[in-house]
C-alpha positions as CSV (number, residue, x, y, z in Angstrom):
1,M,17.7,-11.8,-48.7
2,K,15.5,-11.1,-45.3
3,K,13.1,-9.1,-47.8
4,I,13.3,-12.3,-50.2
5,I,12.5,-14.5,-47.1
6,D,10.1,-12.1,-45.8
7,W,8.1,-11.7,-49.2
8,Y,8.1,-15.8,-49.9
9,H,5.9,-15.7,-46.3
10,E,4.0,-13.3,-47.1
11,N,2.9,-14.2,-50.5
12,F,2.5,-17.8,-48.9
13,R,0.1,-16.9,-46.4
14,I,-1.8,-15.5,-49.3
15,S,-1.7,-18.1,-51.8
16,F,-2.7,-20.6,-48.7
17,R,-5.6,-18.1,-47.8
18,Y,-7.3,-18.4,-50.9
19,S,-6.5,-22.0,-51.6
20,R,-8.7,-22.8,-48.6
21,L,-11.5,-20.5,-49.9
22,I,-11.4,-21.9,-53.5
23,A,-11.9,-25.6,-51.5
24,M,-15.1,-24.3,-49.3
25,F,-16.4,-22.8,-52.5
26,S,-15.8,-26.4,-54.4
27,F,-17.5,-28.5,-51.6
28,F,-20.1,-26.1,-51.7
29,F,-20.9,-25.8,-55.5
30,C,-20.3,-30.1,-55.8
31,L,-23.3,-30.5,-52.8
32,T,-26.8,-30.8,-54.4
33,P,-29.9,-29.3,-53.3
34,S,-31.0,-32.3,-51.8
35,D,-27.5,-32.1,-49.7
36,I,-28.2,-29.0,-48.6
37,F,-31.8,-28.3,-48.0
38,S,-32.9,-32.4,-47.4
39,K,-35.7,-32.3,-44.1
40,E,-36.7,-35.3,-41.9
41,L,-40.7,-35.9,-41.8
42,E,-42.1,-37.4,-39.2
43,V,-45.1,-40.1,-39.9
44,C,-47.6,-41.6,-36.9
45,I,-50.8,-42.7,-35.7
46,D,-51.6,-39.6,-33.9
47,K,-50.1,-35.9,-33.3
48,C,-47.4,-35.8,-36.4
49,N,-47.9,-34.0,-39.7
50,F,-48.5,-37.4,-41.8
51,Y,-50.3,-39.9,-40.7
52,S,-50.0,-41.6,-43.8
53,I,-46.5,-43.0,-44.9
54,Q,-47.6,-42.3,-48.5
55,T,-48.2,-39.1,-48.1
56,A,-45.2,-37.9,-46.6
57,I,-43.5,-40.0,-49.5
58,D,-45.5,-37.6,-51.9
59,S,-44.5,-34.7,-50.1
60,A,-40.8,-35.2,-49.3
61,N,-38.5,-34.0,-52.0
62,S,-35.5,-36.1,-53.0
63,G,-32.9,-36.5,-50.3
64,D,-35.4,-36.4,-47.1
65,T,-36.0,-38.6,-45.2
66,I,-39.2,-40.2,-43.7
67,R,-39.0,-41.5,-40.2
68,I,-41.8,-43.5,-39.3
69,R,-42.9,-44.3,-35.7
70,K,-44.5,-47.3,-33.6
71,G,-47.8,-48.4,-35.3
72,I,-49.5,-50.5,-37.5
73,Y,-49.7,-49.1,-41.3
74,R,-52.1,-50.9,-44.1
75,E,-51.8,-48.6,-47.0
76,G,-51.5,-51.8,-49.6
77,M,-48.6,-51.0,-51.6
78,I,-46.6,-47.5,-51.0
79,S,-44.8,-46.5,-54.3
80,I,-41.4,-44.5,-54.1
81,S,-40.5,-42.8,-57.5
82,K,-37.8,-40.4,-55.9
83,P,-34.5,-40.5,-54.3
84,L,-35.3,-41.1,-50.1
85,I,-34.6,-42.7,-46.7
86,L,-37.5,-44.5,-45.0
87,E,-36.5,-45.9,-41.7
88,G,-38.8,-47.4,-39.1
89,S,-38.3,-47.3,-35.1
90,N,-39.0,-50.3,-33.1
91,G,-43.0,-51.9,-34.0
92,V,-43.6,-50.0,-37.1
93,I,-45.5,-52.3,-39.2
94,L,-46.6,-52.1,-43.2
95,D,-49.4,-54.0,-44.2
96,G,-49.6,-54.5,-47.5
97,K,-53.3,-56.3,-47.1
98,K,-52.5,-58.9,-49.1
99,E,-52.8,-56.8,-52.7
100,K,-49.6,-56.5,-54.6
101,H,-46.3,-54.9,-53.6
102,V,-45.9,-53.7,-50.1
103,L,-43.1,-51.3,-50.7
104,D,-42.6,-50.4,-54.7
105,I,-39.0,-49.2,-55.6
106,R,-38.4,-46.9,-58.7
107,A,-35.9,-44.5,-57.8
108,N,-32.2,-44.6,-57.5
109,N,-31.0,-44.1,-53.9
110,V,-33.6,-45.6,-51.6
111,V,-33.3,-46.8,-48.3
112,I,-35.0,-48.8,-46.7
113,R,-34.8,-49.9,-43.1
114,G,-35.7,-51.1,-39.8
115,L,-39.0,-51.8,-41.0
116,N,-41.7,-55.3,-40.2
117,I,-43.4,-55.7,-43.3
118,I,-46.0,-58.3,-44.1
119,G,-48.2,-59.0,-46.5
120,S,-47.8,-59.1,-50.2
121,G,-50.3,-60.1,-52.7
122,V,-50.0,-63.8,-53.8
123,S,-50.4,-64.3,-57.5
124,D,-49.8,-67.1,-60.2
125,T,-48.6,-64.5,-62.9
126,S,-47.1,-61.6,-61.1
127,E,-44.2,-61.7,-58.2
128,Y,-45.8,-60.1,-55.3
129,S,-43.2,-58.8,-52.7
130,G,-42.6,-57.1,-49.4
131,V,-39.8,-55.1,-51.5
132,H,-39.9,-54.7,-54.8
133,A,-37.7,-52.6,-56.8
134,E,-37.4,-52.4,-60.6
135,K,-34.8,-50.9,-63.2
136,I,-32.9,-49.1,-60.2
137,K,-29.4,-48.3,-58.6
138,Y,-27.8,-47.7,-55.5
139,C,-30.2,-48.9,-53.6
140,V,-30.3,-50.4,-49.6
141,I,-32.2,-52.5,-48.2
142,E,-31.6,-53.8,-44.3
143,N,-32.2,-54.5,-41.2
144,N,-36.0,-55.0,-42.1
145,E,-38.5,-58.2,-40.8
146,F,-40.6,-59.7,-43.1
147,E,-43.7,-62.1,-42.5
148,D,-46.2,-63.5,-44.8
149,N,-44.7,-62.3,-48.0
150,A,-44.9,-64.3,-51.0
151,Y,-41.4,-63.3,-52.2
152,A,-39.8,-60.6,-49.2
153,I,-36.9,-58.8,-51.6
154,Y,-37.5,-59.2,-55.4
155,L,-35.2,-56.8,-58.0
156,A,-35.0,-56.9,-61.0
157,E,-32.7,-54.9,-63.3
158,V,-31.6,-53.6,-60.7
159,E,-27.4,-52.3,-60.0
160,D,-25.1,-52.1,-56.8
161,C,-27.0,-52.1,-54.5
162,T,-26.9,-53.9,-50.7
163,V,-29.3,-56.2,-49.0
164,R,-28.0,-56.6,-45.8
165,G,-29.2,-57.7,-42.2
166,N,-33.1,-58.6,-43.1
167,V,-35.0,-61.6,-41.7
168,S,-37.7,-63.3,-43.4
169,A,-40.4,-66.0,-43.0
170,G,-42.1,-66.2,-45.5
171,N,-45.4,-68.4,-46.3
172,A,-44.8,-71.0,-48.8
173,V,-47.1,-74.4,-49.0
174,N,-45.5,-75.9,-52.0
175,E,-43.2,-75.0,-55.2
176,V,-45.9,-73.4,-57.4
177,S,-47.5,-71.0,-55.1
178,G,-44.6,-69.8,-53.2
179,G,-41.7,-67.2,-53.9
180,N,-38.7,-66.9,-52.8
181,G,-36.8,-65.1,-49.9
182,I,-34.3,-63.1,-52.2
183,H,-34.9,-63.2,-55.8
184,L,-32.7,-61.3,-58.3
185,W,-33.2,-60.8,-62.0
186,S,-30.6,-59.4,-64.4
187,S,-29.1,-57.9,-61.9
188,K,-25.0,-56.8,-61.3
189,G,-23.3,-55.3,-58.1
190,I,-25.4,-56.8,-55.7
191,R,-24.5,-57.7,-51.9
192,I,-26.4,-59.4,-50.0
193,E,-24.9,-59.7,-46.6
194,G,-26.2,-61.6,-43.1
195,N,-30.1,-62.2,-43.7
196,E,-31.9,-64.9,-42.4
197,L,-34.1,-66.9,-44.9
198,K,-36.6,-69.3,-44.2
199,K,-39.9,-70.9,-45.2
200,H,-39.5,-69.7,-49.4
201,R,-39.2,-72.2,-52.2
202,D,-36.2,-70.9,-52.4
203,G,-33.9,-69.0,-49.7
204,I,-32.0,-67.1,-52.5
205,Y,-32.8,-67.0,-56.0
206,L,-30.7,-65.1,-58.8
207,E,-30.6,-65.7,-62.3
208,F,-29.1,-63.9,-65.2
209,S,-27.3,-62.1,-62.4
210,S,-23.2,-61.1,-62.4
211,N,-20.8,-60.0,-59.8
212,L,-22.7,-60.7,-56.7
213,K,-21.3,-60.5,-53.5
214,I,-23.0,-63.2,-51.4
215,E,-21.7,-63.2,-47.6
216,E,-22.5,-64.7,-44.2
217,N,-26.8,-65.4,-44.5
218,Y,-28.0,-68.0,-43.0
219,S,-31.1,-70.2,-45.3
220,H,-32.9,-72.9,-43.9
221,D,-36.6,-75.2,-44.0
222,N,-36.9,-74.2,-47.4
223,I,-39.0,-76.1,-49.6
224,R,-36.5,-76.3,-52.3
225,Y,-33.3,-74.7,-52.0
226,G,-31.3,-72.8,-49.7
227,M,-29.8,-70.9,-52.4
228,H,-30.3,-71.6,-55.9
229,F,-29.0,-69.8,-59.2
230,M,-28.9,-70.4,-63.2
231,F,-27.3,-68.5,-65.7
232,S,-25.3,-65.9,-63.3
233,S,-21.4,-66.1,-63.7
234,D,-18.1,-64.3,-62.0
235,N,-19.8,-64.1,-58.7
236,D,-18.6,-65.2,-54.9
237,F,-20.6,-66.7,-51.6
238,R,-18.5,-66.9,-48.9
239,A,-19.3,-67.8,-45.3
240,N,-23.3,-69.0,-45.7
241,K,-25.2,-71.4,-44.2
242,F,-27.5,-74.1,-45.2
243,E,-29.6,-76.4,-43.4
244,N,-32.4,-78.4,-43.4
245,N,-33.6,-77.4,-46.8
246,S,-34.7,-79.9,-49.4
247,A,-31.6,-79.6,-51.0
248,G,-29.0,-77.2,-49.8
249,V,-27.9,-75.4,-53.0
250,A,-28.4,-75.6,-56.6
251,V,-26.0,-73.6,-59.1
252,M,-26.4,-74.1,-62.5
253,Y,-25.3,-73.1,-66.1
254,S,-22.6,-70.6,-65.0
255,K,-18.6,-70.2,-64.8
256,N,-16.3,-68.5,-62.3
257,I,-18.0,-69.1,-59.4
258,L,-16.2,-68.9,-56.0
259,I,-17.6,-71.1,-52.9
260,E,-15.9,-70.6,-50.0
261,N,-16.0,-71.4,-46.5
262,N,-20.0,-72.4,-46.5
263,S,-21.6,-75.0,-44.5
264,F,-23.8,-77.3,-45.8
265,E,-26.2,-79.5,-43.3
266,N,-28.7,-81.4,-42.7
267,N,-30.1,-81.5,-46.3
268,W,-31.8,-84.8,-46.4
269,G,-34.4,-87.1,-48.9
270,D,-34.8,-89.0,-52.2
271,S,-33.0,-86.5,-54.1
272,S,-31.3,-83.7,-51.5
273,Y,-28.0,-82.4,-52.1
274,G,-25.7,-80.3,-49.8
275,L,-24.5,-79.1,-53.6
276,L,-25.7,-79.4,-56.7
277,L,-23.6,-78.2,-59.6
278,K,-25.0,-78.6,-63.4
279,E,-22.9,-77.2,-66.3
280,I,-20.4,-75.1,-63.9
281,S,-16.9,-74.7,-65.2
282,E,-13.6,-73.0,-64.1
283,S,-14.6,-72.4,-60.4
284,I,-13.3,-72.7,-56.9
285,L,-14.9,-74.6,-54.0
286,T,-12.1,-74.3,-51.0
287,K,-12.7,-74.6,-46.9
288,N,-16.4,-75.7,-47.2
289,L,-18.3,-78.0,-44.4
290,F,-20.5,-80.4,-46.2
291,V,-22.2,-82.7,-43.3
292,H,-25.4,-84.9,-42.6
293,N,-26.6,-84.7,-46.4
294,T,-27.8,-87.1,-48.4
295,V,-25.1,-86.6,-51.4
296,A,-22.8,-83.6,-50.5
297,I,-21.4,-82.7,-54.2
298,F,-23.5,-83.9,-57.0
299,A,-21.5,-83.0,-60.3
300,D,-23.0,-83.2,-63.5
301,G,-21.7,-82.0,-66.6
302,C,-19.0,-79.8,-64.7
303,N,-15.7,-79.1,-66.0
304,R,-12.0,-77.8,-65.4
305,N,-13.2,-77.2,-61.5
306,Y,-11.2,-76.5,-58.3
307,F,-11.8,-78.5,-55.2
308,T,-9.8,-78.1,-52.3
309,H,-9.8,-77.9,-48.6
310,N,-13.3,-79.0,-48.4
311,I,-14.7,-81.4,-45.5
312,L,-17.0,-84.0,-46.2
313,K,-18.3,-85.6,-43.5
314,D,-20.7,-88.2,-42.2
315,N,-22.8,-87.5,-45.7
316,G,-24.2,-90.4,-48.0
317,W,-22.3,-89.9,-50.7
318,G,-19.4,-87.3,-50.7
319,V,-19.1,-86.9,-53.9
320,R,-21.4,-88.2,-56.9
321,I,-19.8,-87.1,-60.1
322,L,-21.0,-88.4,-63.7
323,G,-19.1,-89.0,-66.3
324,N,-20.4,-86.9,-68.1
325,S,-17.7,-84.0,-65.9
326,E,-14.0,-83.8,-67.0
327,S,-10.7,-82.4,-65.9
328,N,-11.9,-81.3,-62.2
329,Q,-9.4,-81.6,-59.4
330,F,-10.1,-82.8,-55.6
331,V,-7.1,-81.8,-53.5
332,Q,-6.7,-81.8,-49.9
333,N,-10.2,-82.4,-49.0
334,E,-11.2,-84.7,-46.2
335,F,-13.9,-87.8,-46.9
336,K,-14.7,-88.7,-43.4
337,E,-17.5,-91.1,-42.0
338,N,-19.3,-90.9,-45.6
339,V,-21.3,-94.4,-46.4
340,F,-19.5,-93.5,-50.0
341,D,-17.0,-91.3,-50.4
342,I,-16.6,-91.3,-54.3
343,S,-19.6,-92.4,-56.7
344,T,-19.9,-92.2,-60.3
345,N,-21.3,-94.3,-63.5
346,T,-18.1,-94.6,-65.7
347,K,-15.4,-96.9,-65.6
348,H,-13.0,-94.0,-66.6
349,S,-12.7,-90.2,-65.3
350,T,-10.4,-87.7,-66.3
351,N,-11.4,-86.6,-63.3
352,S,-8.0,-85.8,-60.5
353,F,-7.5,-87.1,-56.8
354,R,-4.5,-86.2,-54.6
355,E,-3.1,-85.6,-51.4
356,N,-7.0,-86.1,-50.2
357,F,-7.3,-87.5,-46.5
358,W,-9.5,-90.8,-46.6
359,D,-10.8,-92.5,-43.2
360,N,-11.1,-95.9,-44.9
361,Y,-7.6,-95.9,-46.7
362,D,-5.5,-98.8,-45.2
363,G,-2.3,-98.5,-46.8
364,Y,1.3,-97.5,-45.0
365,D,3.6,-94.5,-45.0
366,L,7.5,-96.0,-44.7
367,D,8.8,-93.2,-46.1
368,L,7.5,-91.0,-43.3
369,D,6.2,-88.3,-46.0
370,R,2.6,-88.4,-44.2
371,F,0.8,-89.0,-47.4
372,G,0.5,-93.2,-48.5
373,D,2.7,-95.2,-50.1
374,I,0.0,-96.4,-52.2
375,P,-2.5,-95.4,-54.1
376,H,-5.9,-95.1,-52.6
377,K,-9.3,-96.1,-54.8
378,P,-12.5,-94.7,-53.4
379,V,-14.8,-96.1,-55.5
380,H,-15.8,-99.7,-54.5
381,F,-17.9,-101.8,-55.7
382,F,-20.9,-101.3,-54.4
383,G,-20.7,-97.6,-54.9
384,Y,-20.3,-98.1,-58.3
385,W,-22.9,-100.6,-59.3
386,V,-25.6,-98.4,-57.2
387,V,-25.2,-95.2,-59.4
388,V,-25.7,-97.2,-62.0
389,Y,-28.9,-99.2,-60.5
390,P,-30.0,-97.4,-57.6
391,F,-32.7,-99.6,-56.5
392,L,-29.6,-102.3,-55.5
393,M,-29.6,-99.9,-52.4
394,V,-31.9,-102.2,-51.0
395,L,-28.8,-104.6,-50.4
396,Y,-26.7,-102.4,-48.8
397,N,-24.9,-104.1,-45.7
398,S,-26.3,-107.2,-46.9
399,P,-24.3,-110.4,-46.7
400,V,-23.9,-110.8,-50.5
401,V,-22.5,-107.3,-50.6
402,N,-20.5,-107.5,-47.5
403,F,-18.8,-110.6,-49.1
404,L,-18.6,-109.1,-52.4
405,Q,-16.6,-105.6,-51.3
406,A,-14.5,-108.0,-49.6
407,I,-13.2,-110.0,-52.6
408,E,-12.8,-106.4,-54.2
409,K,-9.9,-105.8,-51.9
410,A,-7.8,-108.8,-53.0
411,F,-9.3,-108.2,-56.9
412,P,-9.7,-105.0,-57.7
413,I,-11.7,-106.1,-61.2
414,V,-15.2,-104.5,-60.8
415,T,-14.8,-101.1,-60.3
416,P,-13.1,-97.8,-62.3
417,I,-9.5,-98.8,-61.6
418,D,-8.3,-95.0,-63.1
419,L,-10.4,-93.0,-60.2
420,E,-7.3,-93.1,-57.8
421,D,-5.6,-90.8,-55.4
422,P,-2.1,-91.6,-56.1
423,K,-1.0,-89.7,-53.0
424,P,-3.2,-90.0,-49.9
425,K,-2.8,-88.0,-47.1
426,M,-2.0,-90.3,-43.6
427,R,-3.4,-87.6,-41.4
428,S,-6.7,-85.6,-41.0
429,R,-5.6,-81.9,-40.6
430,V,-9.2,-81.3,-38.1
């Protein structure tokens, strides 16, 4: 028996040694040449091997890192056609000299980090950008500053990239000549996280793009929208803040969108919205905050969407939902201090409201279940007719309108009687 045990221990030690050798050789042979032999190239104004970023890129091998030291590099457009890391230290400025793109990426696995990128070209026919990438994968664009570019970051037919921690101040003066902060066209699997975007046409613009994660961005003081996307289904955006834009966010011609925990604030103007929904279906909007907007949520041609646990406070209109929007559900939302909580242009609706809190509900709760015993009708006389005839808004708070609203409480015959919350919540949760 002892001989059998000794034989087993000896052979086990041998097999274990071989397995370790095999694992080491497997790891070595799985490495690419660039993993093994990658090197760093340094670029600086003086006392370096390279004074030009483009020269360093042309001299580098795939997988190399190019470290750029403090200085202003006026090189016009810099092209990257191999996998590289471009990383800048404090005080690095890349000046595109108002020619074309500042950085043009045409290779997979490129990282752009820690650069101040300024001075892209401006054109009516080309989308000149601080960083332009087309038909690539696996890029990372992070912790850069963009200033005075038509477009800050423009991605076309790009997959599985990350755009994180960038700050951009655009140069847009109108919608025609201005560009967008982050612009995606026909791209998928992109993460857009923690960026700040201002003074562009749209802070973030998405078209024909899917499987996106857009989180914790701050988009403000843009000429048109804080974010605008069209024909872009199956996307999530969470914990973003859209403030002081002509309109907060426009979501158009898309489905299966998750809009969660975002803030839409101070989007004021004749046709301004916190959130404009056009032809949106089968989406979820939850835990969002709408404060100080002309219209918090505007829904046109929207079907089968679910709105829950949103707070709509101190807006002109809480929700304006047109008659071509059907089968939407508004459940457990909070309506506070809005001029009009709900308005619509139809007397009959298939949209449902239930268990929402309405600060102007004057019902009672005799059974103490924390829900009102009588339904709440959120669409009032003047709120209905001002949608049909907008010029009537000049009569708001006039003695005639106040008199008619008092009559309406006793005889609710001119408002859409089928739009009501049958079980309004008695107490606010906030």
